[in-house]
VMD Tcl script that builds the backbone (N, CA, C; Angstrom):
set m [mol new atoms 306]
animate dup $m
set s [atomselect $m all]
$s set {name element resname resid chain x y z} {
  {N N MET 1 A 64.220 63.611 -0.361}
  {CA C MET 1 A 64.328 63.173 1.023}
  {C C MET 1 A 65.759 62.688 1.263}
  {N N ASP 2 A 66.291 63.008 2.417}
  {CA C ASP 2 A 67.629 62.576 2.812}
  {C C ASP 2 A 67.704 61.047 2.795}
  {N N GLU 3 A 68.800 60.485 2.267}
  {CA C GLU 3 A 68.929 59.034 2.166}
  {C C GLU 3 A 68.891 58.362 3.531}
  {N N LYS 4 A 69.521 58.982 4.517}
  {CA C LYS 4 A 69.509 58.403 5.864}
  {C C LYS 4 A 68.096 58.414 6.430}
  {N N GLU 5 A 67.380 59.495 6.184}
  {CA C GLU 5 A 66.005 59.604 6.684}
  {C C GLU 5 A 65.107 58.582 5.988}
  {N N ASN 6 A 65.301 58.380 4.702}
  {CA C ASN 6 A 64.538 57.381 3.963}
  {C C ASN 6 A 64.844 55.983 4.499}
  {N N PHE 7 A 66.112 55.694 4.750}
  {CA C PHE 7 A 66.514 54.414 5.321}
  {C C PHE 7 A 65.847 54.202 6.675}
  {N N TYR 8 A 65.845 55.244 7.500}
  {CA C TYR 8 A 65.219 55.159 8.817}
  {C C TYR 8 A 63.724 54.875 8.687}
  {N N ARG 9 A 63.080 55.506 7.727}
  {CA C ARG 9 A 61.643 55.296 7.504}
  {C C ARG 9 A 61.380 53.839 7.119}
  {N N ILE 10 A 62.229 53.280 6.259}
  {CA C ILE 10 A 62.074 51.885 5.840}
  {C C ILE 10 A 62.252 50.952 7.033}
  {N N ILE 11 A 63.282 51.194 7.844}
  {CA C ILE 11 A 63.541 50.350 9.012}
  {C C ILE 11 A 62.379 50.435 9.997}
  {N N THR 12 A 61.830 51.609 10.188}
  {CA C THR 12 A 60.686 51.783 11.073}
  {C C THR 12 A 59.489 50.977 10.562}
  {N N GLU 13 A 59.280 50.999 9.262}
  {CA C GLU 13 A 58.185 50.236 8.671}
  {C C GLU 13 A 58.412 48.732 8.854}
  {N N VAL 14 A 59.642 48.277 8.604}
  {CA C VAL 14 A 59.963 46.863 8.778}
  {C C VAL 14 A 59.744 46.451 10.230}
  {N N ARG 15 A 60.135 47.278 11.168}
  {CA C ARG 15 A 59.936 46.970 12.588}
  {C C ARG 15 A 58.458 46.795 12.922}
  {N N SER 16 A 57.618 47.616 12.336}
  {CA C SER 16 A 56.186 47.477 12.613}
  {C C SER 16 A 55.628 46.207 11.969}
  {N N VAL 17 A 56.160 45.833 10.823}
  {CA C VAL 17 A 55.719 44.593 10.162}
  {C C VAL 17 A 56.065 43.392 11.031}
  {N N VAL 18 A 57.305 43.315 11.535}
  {CA C VAL 18 A 57.709 42.157 12.338}
  {C C VAL 18 A 57.144 42.198 13.752}
  {N N ALA 19 A 56.684 43.346 14.192}
  {CA C ALA 19 A 56.050 43.435 15.510}
  {C C ALA 19 A 54.647 42.844 15.491}
  {N N ASP 20 A 54.049 42.766 14.319}
  {CA C ASP 20 A 52.711 42.198 14.168}
  {C C ASP 20 A 52.827 40.679 14.129}
  {N N GLY 21 A 52.304 39.997 15.122}
  {CA C GLY 21 A 52.389 38.544 15.219}
  {C C GLY 21 A 51.851 37.812 14.009}
  {N N GLU 22 A 50.865 38.389 13.333}
  {CA C GLU 22 A 50.312 37.752 12.142}
  {C C GLU 22 A 51.368 37.584 11.059}
  {N N ASN 23 A 52.288 38.531 10.972}
  {CA C ASN 23 A 53.335 38.465 9.950}
  {C C ASN 23 A 54.439 37.477 10.311}
  {N N LEU 24 A 54.456 37.010 11.541}
  {CA C LEU 24 A 55.483 36.066 11.972}
  {C C LEU 24 A 55.037 34.614 11.852}
  {N N LYS 25 A 53.772 34.398 11.511}
  {CA C LYS 25 A 53.277 33.034 11.359}
  {C C LYS 25 A 53.850 32.424 10.087}
  {N N CYS 26 A 54.178 31.139 10.160}
  {CA C CYS 26 A 54.730 30.431 9.014}
  {C C CYS 26 A 53.673 30.324 7.923}
  {N N THR 27 A 54.004 30.776 6.733}
  {CA C THR 27 A 53.065 30.754 5.614}
  {C C THR 27 A 53.310 29.579 4.676}
  {N N CYS 28 A 54.215 28.711 5.036}
  {CA C CYS 28 A 54.559 27.599 4.164}
  {C C CYS 28 A 53.366 26.661 4.000}
  {N N PRO 29 A 53.053 26.283 2.760}
  {CA C PRO 29 A 51.955 25.350 2.553}
  {C C PRO 29 A 52.319 23.910 2.931}
  {N N ASN 30 A 53.588 23.657 3.159}
  {CA C ASN 30 A 54.052 22.313 3.513}
  {C C ASN 30 A 53.972 22.141 5.035}
  {N N THR 31 A 52.748 22.083 5.549}
  {CA C THR 31 A 52.530 22.068 7.001}
  {C C THR 31 A 52.996 20.790 7.671}
  {N N TYR 32 A 53.212 19.744 6.922}
  {CA C TYR 32 A 53.630 18.474 7.502}
  {C C TYR 32 A 55.147 18.371 7.651}
  {N N CYS 33 A 55.858 19.365 7.164}
  {CA C CYS 33 A 57.320 19.382 7.213}
  {C C CYS 33 A 57.824 19.461 8.653}
  {N N GLU 34 A 58.929 18.827 8.915}
  {CA C GLU 34 A 59.541 18.829 10.249}
  {C C GLU 34 A 59.902 20.239 10.717}
  {N N TRP 35 A 60.215 21.112 9.788}
  {CA C TRP 35 A 60.665 22.461 10.153}
  {C C TRP 35 A 59.563 23.511 10.013}
  {N N PHE 36 A 58.325 23.080 9.768}
  {CA C PHE 36 A 57.221 24.026 9.634}
  {C C PHE 36 A 57.139 24.880 10.899}
  {N N GLY 37 A 57.124 26.185 10.724}
  {CA C GLY 37 A 57.022 27.113 11.847}
  {C C GLY 37 A 58.363 27.506 12.447}
  {N N ASP 38 A 59.429 26.834 12.076}
  {CA C ASP 38 A 60.766 27.163 12.581}
  {C C ASP 38 A 61.594 27.660 11.398}
  {N N CYS 39 A 61.297 28.890 10.994}
  {CA C CYS 39 A 61.878 29.449 9.769}
  {C C CYS 39 A 63.408 29.500 9.806}
  {N N THR 40 A 63.979 29.727 10.970}
  {CA C THR 40 A 65.435 29.806 11.062}
  {C C THR 40 A 66.071 28.484 10.643}
  {N N LYS 41 A 65.563 27.365 11.169}
  {CA C LYS 41 A 66.119 26.057 10.806}
  {C C LYS 41 A 65.796 25.705 9.364}
  {N N CYS 42 A 64.607 26.054 8.914}
  {CA C CYS 42 A 64.222 25.790 7.536}
  {C C CYS 42 A 65.167 26.499 6.571}
  {N N VAL 43 A 65.346 27.775 6.778}
  {CA C VAL 43 A 66.214 28.558 5.883}
  {C C VAL 43 A 67.664 28.081 5.997}
  {N N ALA 44 A 68.093 27.721 7.201}
  {CA C ALA 44 A 69.475 27.252 7.385}
  {C C ALA 44 A 69.759 26.023 6.536}
  {N N GLN 45 A 68.836 25.060 6.538}
  {CA C GLN 45 A 69.113 23.854 5.748}
  {C C GLN 45 A 68.996 24.125 4.250}
  {N N HIS 46 A 68.119 25.040 3.848}
  {CA C HIS 46 A 68.038 25.388 2.431}
  {C C HIS 46 A 69.295 26.133 1.986}
  {N N ARG 47 A 69.824 26.985 2.850}
  {CA C ARG 47 A 71.067 27.691 2.513}
  {C C ARG 47 A 72.225 26.712 2.422}
  {N N TYR 48 A 72.278 25.772 3.357}
  {CA C TYR 48 A 73.380 24.812 3.387}
  {C C TYR 48 A 73.429 23.988 2.106}
  {N N TYR 49 A 72.275 23.442 1.700}
  {CA C TYR 49 A 72.251 22.590 0.505}
  {C C TYR 49 A 72.160 23.401 -0.781}
  {N N GLY 50 A 71.583 24.583 -0.712}
  {CA C GLY 50 A 71.545 25.481 -1.857}
  {C C GLY 50 A 70.881 24.929 -3.108}
  {N N ASN 51 A 70.021 23.924 -2.948}
  {CA C ASN 51 A 69.439 23.328 -4.145}
  {C C ASN 51 A 68.081 23.906 -4.523}
  {N N HIS 52 A 67.399 24.571 -3.623}
  {CA C HIS 52 A 66.139 25.222 -3.966}
  {C C HIS 52 A 65.708 26.152 -2.837}
  {N N LEU 53 A 64.718 26.959 -3.127}
  {CA C LEU 53 A 64.194 27.896 -2.145}
  {C C LEU 53 A 63.268 27.198 -1.169}
  {N N PRO 54 A 63.147 27.727 0.054}
  {CA C PRO 54 A 62.108 27.207 0.942}
  {C C PRO 54 A 60.748 27.306 0.244}
  {N N THR 55 A 59.905 26.349 0.517}
  {CA C THR 55 A 58.605 26.269 -0.158}
  {C C THR 55 A 57.790 27.549 0.017}
  {N N CYS 56 A 57.890 28.195 1.160}
  {CA C CYS 56 A 57.093 29.401 1.405}
  {C C CYS 56 A 57.504 30.563 0.500}
  {N N LEU 57 A 58.753 30.565 0.027}
  {CA C LEU 57 A 59.233 31.648 -0.829}
  {C C LEU 57 A 59.036 31.370 -2.317}
  {N N GLN 58 A 58.786 30.123 -2.665}
  {CA C GLN 58 A 58.665 29.757 -4.074}
  {C C GLN 58 A 57.542 30.496 -4.799}
  {N N PRO 59 A 56.334 30.646 -4.203}
  {CA C PRO 59 A 55.286 31.371 -4.933}
  {C C PRO 59 A 55.671 32.819 -5.264}
  {N N ILE 60 A 56.386 33.468 -4.383}
  {CA C ILE 60 A 56.807 34.854 -4.619}
  {C C ILE 60 A 57.744 34.922 -5.820}
  {N N ILE 61 A 58.756 34.080 -5.810}
  {CA C ILE 61 A 59.740 34.054 -6.894}
  {C C ILE 61 A 59.102 33.547 -8.187}
  {N N ASN 62 A 58.249 32.507 -8.070}
  {CA C ASN 62 A 57.619 31.939 -9.266}
  {C C ASN 62 A 56.774 32.960 -10.008}
  {N N GLU 63 A 56.066 33.813 -9.282}
  {CA C GLU 63 A 55.247 34.840 -9.941}
  {C C GLU 63 A 56.121 35.789 -10.754}
  {N N LYS 64 A 57.254 36.175 -10.189}
  {CA C LYS 64 A 58.163 37.072 -10.897}
  {C C LYS 64 A 58.772 36.379 -12.119}
  {N N ILE 65 A 59.128 35.111 -11.964}
  {CA C ILE 65 A 59.708 34.358 -13.078}
  {C C ILE 65 A 58.674 34.148 -14.177}
  {N N LYS 66 A 57.423 33.867 -13.798}
  {CA C LYS 66 A 56.367 33.669 -14.799}
  {C C LYS 66 A 56.182 34.923 -15.651}
  {N N LEU 67 A 56.240 36.090 -15.018}
  {CA C LEU 67 A 56.111 37.334 -15.778}
  {C C LEU 67 A 57.271 37.496 -16.757}
  {N N LEU 68 A 58.470 37.227 -16.272}
  {CA C LEU 68 A 59.654 37.332 -17.115}
  {C C LEU 68 A 59.626 36.274 -18.225}
  {N N ALA 69 A 59.260 35.042 -17.874}
  {CA C ALA 69 A 59.199 33.968 -18.865}
  {C C ALA 69 A 58.135 34.270 -19.917}
  {N N GLY 70 A 57.027 34.866 -19.491}
  {CA C GLY 70 A 55.969 35.219 -20.427}
  {C C GLY 70 A 56.447 36.196 -21.480}
  {N N ALA 71 A 57.320 37.098 -21.067}
  {CA C ALA 71 A 57.864 38.063 -22.022}
  {C C ALA 71 A 58.696 37.350 -23.091}
  {N N GLY 72 A 59.318 36.246 -22.705}
  {CA C GLY 72 A 60.116 35.472 -23.655}
  {C C GLY 72 A 59.341 34.325 -24.273}
  {N N GLU 73 A 58.036 34.300 -24.026}
  {CA C GLU 73 A 57.142 33.261 -24.541}
  {C C GLU 73 A 57.606 31.864 -24.139}
  {N N LEU 74 A 58.064 31.741 -22.894}
  {CA C LEU 74 A 58.483 30.456 -22.343}
  {C C LEU 74 A 57.421 29.942 -21.382}
  {N N LEU 75 A 57.443 28.642 -21.135}
  {CA C LEU 75 A 56.526 28.041 -20.182}
  {C C LEU 75 A 57.266 27.741 -18.886}
  {N N VAL 76 A 56.573 27.891 -17.768}
  {CA C VAL 76 A 57.152 27.615 -16.463}
  {C C VAL 76 A 56.269 26.576 -15.782}
  {N N THR 77 A 56.882 25.523 -15.267}
  {CA C THR 77 A 56.127 24.518 -14.523}
  {C C THR 77 A 56.695 24.415 -13.119}
  {N N GLU 78 A 55.819 24.141 -12.167}
  {CA C GLU 78 A 56.258 24.000 -10.784}
  {C C GLU 78 A 56.629 22.555 -10.517}
  {N N LYS 79 A 57.635 22.371 -9.673}
  {CA C LYS 79 A 58.050 21.010 -9.355}
  {C C LYS 79 A 57.053 20.406 -8.365}
  {N N PRO 80 A 56.863 19.095 -8.417}
  {CA C PRO 80 A 55.912 18.457 -7.504}
  {C C PRO 80 A 56.420 18.479 -6.070}
  {N N ARG 81 A 55.507 18.538 -5.139}
  {CA C ARG 81 A 55.853 18.538 -3.708}
  {C C ARG 81 A 56.025 17.103 -3.224}
  {N N ASN 82 A 56.811 16.948 -2.151}
  {CA C ASN 82 A 56.937 15.626 -1.529}
  {C C ASN 82 A 55.604 15.255 -0.896}
  {N N PRO 83 A 55.161 14.017 -1.090}
  {CA C PRO 83 A 53.884 13.614 -0.506}
  {C C PRO 83 A 53.954 13.505 1.018}
  {N N LYS 84 A 52.811 13.672 1.643}
  {CA C LYS 84 A 52.691 13.576 3.104}
  {C C LYS 84 A 53.228 12.230 3.591}
  {N N GLU 85 A 53.035 11.198 2.795}
  {CA C GLU 85 A 53.485 9.858 3.181}
  {C C GLU 85 A 54.994 9.804 3.414}
  {N N TYR 86 A 55.740 10.627 2.734}
  {CA C TYR 86 A 57.189 10.665 2.957}
  {C C TYR 86 A 57.499 11.136 4.368}
  {N N TRP 87 A 56.767 12.153 4.823}
  {CA C TRP 87 A 56.982 12.648 6.184}
  {C C TRP 87 A 56.507 11.617 7.207}
  {N N ASP 88 A 55.437 10.883 6.903}
  {CA C ASP 88 A 55.004 9.801 7.785}
  {C C ASP 88 A 56.122 8.773 7.928}
  {N N TYR 89 A 56.757 8.450 6.813}
  {CA C TYR 89 A 57.851 7.480 6.815}
  {C C TYR 89 A 59.029 7.988 7.658}
  {N N VAL 90 A 59.359 9.268 7.522}
  {CA C VAL 90 A 60.451 9.850 8.321}
  {C C VAL 90 A 60.133 9.722 9.808}
  {N N ARG 91 A 58.903 10.026 10.178}
  {CA C ARG 91 A 58.507 9.936 11.588}
  {C C ARG 91 A 58.549 8.491 12.091}
  {N N GLU 92 A 58.128 7.544 11.257}
  {CA C GLU 92 A 58.191 6.125 11.632}
  {C C GLU 92 A 59.641 5.701 11.848}
  {N N LYS 93 A 60.518 6.059 10.920}
  {CA C LYS 93 A 61.934 5.703 11.040}
  {C C LYS 93 A 62.570 6.353 12.267}
  {N N ASP 94 A 62.210 7.617 12.535}
  {CA C ASP 94 A 62.730 8.297 13.726}
  {C C ASP 94 A 62.304 7.564 14.995}
  {N N ALA 95 A 61.047 7.116 15.041}
  {CA C ALA 95 A 60.542 6.408 16.219}
  {C C ALA 95 A 61.304 5.098 16.415}
  {N N ILE 96 A 61.579 4.382 15.310}
  {CA C ILE 96 A 62.343 3.142 15.396}
  {C C ILE 96 A 63.746 3.407 15.920}
  {N N GLU 97 A 64.396 4.438 15.363}
  {CA C GLU 97 A 65.749 4.776 15.806}
  {C C GLU 97 A 65.776 5.207 17.274}
  {N N GLN 98 A 64.743 5.936 17.691}
  {CA C GLN 98 A 64.685 6.387 19.084}
  {C C GLN 98 A 64.506 5.179 20.015}
  {N N ASN 99 A 63.708 4.207 19.612}
  {CA C ASN 99 A 63.502 3.008 20.434}
  {C C ASN 99 A 64.785 2.184 20.538}
  {N N LYS 100 A 65.626 2.206 19.518}
  {CA C LYS 100 A 66.902 1.477 19.544}
  {C C LYS 100 A 67.834 2.046 20.590}
  {N N THR 101 A 67.768 3.353 20.820}
  {CA C THR 101 A 68.682 3.997 21.761}
  {C C THR 101 A 68.203 3.883 23.208}
  {N N LEU 102 A 66.981 3.454 23.419}
  {CA C LEU 102 A 66.446 3.335 24.791}
  {C C LEU 102 A 66.856 2.095 25.458}
}
mol reanalyze $m
mol bondsrecalc $m
mol representation Tube
mol addrep $m
C-alpha cells in the first residue's frame, strides 16, 4: 500500500475515534482533581513540571513496563495516589483566599 494512502487511512480512523463523544470523556480515575475533564490543562501542567505522567495515562504505560520488567524478573510497584482530603484542603484554602479578595 502507498505510504501516503496508508497515512490517510490512519488519519481517517483517528478522526472517527475523536468524533465519537465517548472517546472524548475523561478516563482519569482521579475524579476529584481540579483538572478532571480538562485534558488540555492537565497535560499542560504535567508537561511543564515533567515529573510524571497524567494519571489517566499511567495504566497504559504501566502495563507495558510490567511486561518489560517481567522479562528482566523485576518488580514494579505503583506510586500511591493523593488522598481526596488533599483536594478538600485545596478547595478550603481557595475559598479562604477568594474571601480575602472580596
